[in-house]
C-alpha positions as CSV (number, residue, x, y, z in Angstrom):
1,M,110.2,103.1,99.6
2,Y,110.7,106.5,101.0
3,F,108.0,108.3,103.0
4,A,107.6,112.1,103.1
5,T,105.3,114.3,105.2
6,S,105.4,117.8,106.6
7,I,107.4,118.0,109.8
8,R,108.3,121.6,110.2
9,G,105.7,123.1,107.8
10,S,102.4,124.7,108.5
11,G,100.9,121.5,109.9
12,S,101.6,117.8,110.2
13,D,99.9,114.5,111.1
14,L,102.6,112.3,112.5
15,D,100.1,109.9,113.9
16,L,98.8,109.3,110.4
17,A,102.3,109.0,109.1
18,R,103.1,106.3,111.7
19,E,99.9,104.5,110.8
20,V,100.7,104.5,107.1
21,I,104.3,103.4,107.6
22,H,103.2,100.6,110.0
23,H,100.5,99.4,107.6
24,L,102.9,99.3,104.7
25,E,105.6,97.5,106.7
26,E,103.0,94.9,107.9
27,R,102.3,94.1,104.3
28,G,106.0,93.5,103.5
29,Y,107.0,96.9,102.2
30,E,110.3,98.4,103.4
31,V,110.0,102.1,104.3
32,I,113.7,103.0,104.5
33,N,113.2,106.1,106.5
34,G,110.3,104.9,108.7
35,E,112.4,105.0,111.9
36,I,112.6,108.8,111.6
37,Y,108.9,109.1,112.4
38,S,109.1,107.3,115.7
39,S,109.9,110.5,117.5
40,D,107.3,113.2,118.3
41,S,109.8,115.8,117.0
42,P,111.8,114.2,114.3
43,D,115.2,115.7,113.6
44,E,114.6,118.7,115.9
45,N,118.2,118.7,117.1
46,A,119.8,117.3,114.0
47,D,122.3,119.3,112.0
48,D,120.7,120.6,108.7
49,S,123.4,119.2,106.4
50,F,123.2,115.8,108.2
51,V,119.4,115.7,107.5
52,F,119.9,116.7,103.9
53,E,122.6,114.1,103.2
54,R,120.8,111.4,105.0
55,D,117.4,112.0,103.4
56,I,118.7,112.4,99.9
57,G,120.8,109.3,100.3
58,M,117.8,107.3,101.4
59,L,115.7,108.8,98.6
60,D,118.4,107.6,96.1
61,K,118.0,104.0,97.4
62,A,114.2,104.0,97.2
63,D,112.2,102.9,94.2
64,V,109.0,104.9,95.2
65,L,108.3,108.0,97.1
66,I,105.0,108.2,99.1
67,A,104.2,111.7,100.1
68,D,101.5,113.2,102.3
69,V,100.7,116.5,100.6
70,T,97.8,117.5,102.9
71,Y,99.9,120.2,104.5
72,P,102.1,122.6,102.5
73,S,105.8,121.7,103.0
74,L,108.8,123.0,101.2
75,G,110.7,119.9,102.2
76,V,108.1,117.5,100.8
77,G,107.9,119.5,97.6
78,Y,111.6,119.3,97.3
79,E,111.6,115.6,97.9
80,I,108.9,115.1,95.2
81,C,110.9,117.1,92.7
82,E,114.1,115.2,93.5
83,A,112.3,111.9,93.2
84,L,110.7,112.8,89.8
85,R,114.1,114.1,88.6
86,R,115.7,110.8,89.5
87,G,113.0,108.8,87.7
88,K,111.3,107.5,90.9
89,R,107.7,106.6,91.1
90,V,105.8,109.2,93.2
91,I,102.5,108.6,95.0
92,A,101.0,111.6,96.7
93,F,98.0,111.5,99.1
94,Y,95.9,114.2,100.6
95,R,92.8,114.6,102.7
96,R,89.6,115.2,100.7
97,G,88.7,118.9,100.8
98,T,92.4,120.1,101.2
99,R,93.7,122.7,98.8
100,V,96.8,121.0,97.3
101,S,99.2,122.8,95.0
102,K,98.2,122.6,91.3
103,L,101.8,121.7,90.5
104,I,101.2,118.4,92.3
105,L,97.7,117.9,91.2
106,G,98.4,118.7,87.6
107,N,101.6,116.7,87.3
108,P,100.9,113.6,85.1
109,H,103.9,111.8,86.8
110,V,102.4,112.0,90.3
111,E,99.9,109.3,91.2
112,L,97.2,110.9,93.5
113,V,95.2,109.4,96.3
114,E,92.5,111.4,97.9
115,F,91.0,110.1,101.2
116,S,88.6,110.9,104.0
117,S,89.5,108.3,106.6
118,S,92.7,106.5,107.4
119,R,91.1,103.1,106.4
120,E,90.2,104.5,103.0
121,L,93.8,105.8,102.6
122,L,95.4,102.6,103.6
123,N,93.3,100.5,101.3
124,A,93.8,103.0,98.4
125,L,97.6,103.1,98.9
126,L,97.8,99.3,98.7
127,S,95.6,99.3,95.6
128,V,97.8,101.8,93.9
129,L,101.0,100.0,94.9
130,E,99.8,96.6,93.9
131,G,97.7,97.8,90.8
């Protein structure tokens, strides 16, 4: 699976991203790009074309995209579109009370998970993945 969250956008929650990735990996899921989130400033000094080629290459290998859409992000939106275009399963999660794009909320091909606490999120993600 491929994990997407806002890194350079209007906000981010890298601690939550790390918690979700760790939780999924503990349950036997492979998050092929999980290592990227080990840094406090992922890809800050990486070349733009390198990041694009690497990320799209990993997305190609994934069977599912899990995306945090709590914070607006052009990159996450692009990754969601690419995943859908390539026939990948897409699960998007967001914090309850957040204003999320209607293009995400209204898309019948995106599975949505709304949450208030990290525990609720982790349980809901496992339920969706295993359901």
